[in-house]
C-alpha positions as CSV (number, residue, x, y, z in Angstrom):
1,M,92.5,83.5,135.3
2,T,92.6,81.2,138.3
3,Y,95.3,80.7,140.9
4,A,95.9,77.8,143.3
5,I,95.0,78.7,146.9
6,V,97.6,76.3,148.3
7,R,100.8,75.1,146.7
8,P,100.6,71.4,145.7
9,I,102.6,69.0,147.8
10,R,105.7,67.7,146.0
11,L,108.4,65.3,147.2
12,D,112.0,65.9,146.2
13,L,114.1,63.0,144.9
14,D,115.5,61.9,148.3
15,S,112.1,62.2,150.0
16,Y,110.5,60.2,147.2
17,A,113.2,57.6,147.3
18,R,112.7,57.1,151.1
19,A,108.9,57.0,150.7
20,T,109.2,54.3,148.0
21,G,112.1,52.3,149.4
22,L,114.0,52.8,146.1
23,H,117.5,54.1,145.7
24,P,117.6,57.6,144.2
25,Q,119.5,56.1,141.2
26,A,116.7,53.6,140.7
27,V,114.2,56.4,140.7
28,R,116.2,58.3,138.1
29,R,116.3,55.2,136.0
30,L,112.5,54.8,136.2
31,V,112.1,58.5,135.2
32,T,114.5,57.9,132.2
33,L,112.4,54.9,131.1
34,G,109.2,57.1,131.3
35,L,107.7,55.0,134.0
36,L,107.5,57.9,136.5
37,E,106.4,61.4,135.5
38,P,108.0,64.0,137.8
39,T,108.0,67.7,137.5
40,R,110.9,70.0,138.0
41,N,111.2,72.8,140.6
42,A,112.7,76.2,140.0
43,R,116.2,74.8,140.5
44,G,115.6,72.1,137.9
45,E,115.4,69.3,140.5
46,L,113.0,66.4,140.2
47,C,109.8,66.7,142.2
48,F,107.1,64.0,142.6
49,A,103.5,64.2,143.4
50,P,102.4,62.0,146.3
51,S,100.3,59.9,143.9
52,Q,103.6,58.8,142.3
53,V,104.4,56.7,145.4
54,A,101.6,54.3,144.4
55,T,102.9,54.2,140.9
56,A,106.3,53.2,142.2
57,A,104.7,50.5,144.3
58,R,102.9,49.1,141.2
59,I,106.2,49.1,139.2
60,Q,108.0,47.3,142.1
61,R,105.2,44.6,142.3
62,L,105.3,44.0,138.6
63,H,109.1,43.8,138.6
64,E,109.6,41.7,141.7
65,G,106.4,39.6,141.7
66,L,106.2,38.8,138.0
67,S,109.9,39.3,137.1
68,I,109.0,41.8,134.3
69,N,111.9,43.9,133.2
70,Y,111.6,47.6,133.5
71,A,111.6,48.2,129.8
72,A,108.4,46.0,129.5
73,I,106.7,47.4,132.5
74,G,105.5,50.4,130.6
75,V,103.7,48.3,128.1
76,V,102.2,46.1,130.9
77,I,101.0,49.2,132.8
78,D,99.4,50.7,129.7
79,L,97.6,47.4,129.0
80,L,96.4,47.1,132.7
81,D,95.1,50.7,132.6
82,R,93.3,50.0,129.3
83,I,91.7,46.9,130.8
84,E,90.5,49.0,133.7
85,E,89.0,51.6,131.4
86,L,87.2,48.9,129.4
87,E,85.9,47.2,132.5
88,A,84.6,50.5,133.8
89,A,82.9,51.2,130.5
90,L,81.3,47.7,130.5
91,R,80.0,48.3,134.1
92,G,78.5,51.6,132.9
93,L,76.7,49.8,130.1
94,S,75.4,47.1,132.3
95,R,73.8,49.7,134.6
96,R,71.7,51.1,131.8
């Protein structure tokens, strides 16, 4: 059995909202849509990993820059991630 030596850093809803520039209600909406994947603390409150700040920035860029609605952003992110995986695989093949 292994144990973490240090407790992972998590941001509560208000800290996360401040870090991303989003209103807490907007953050809750993104969670409801499945665009953000928070955990819950012992009190049942939303907690976010620091890496989720970059995810929120990506969502905001897609929404504001390309006028993609939040419901479609999940599909777009999945496609972009898949393209990234395929490009990485292709680079790996070209190195052989």
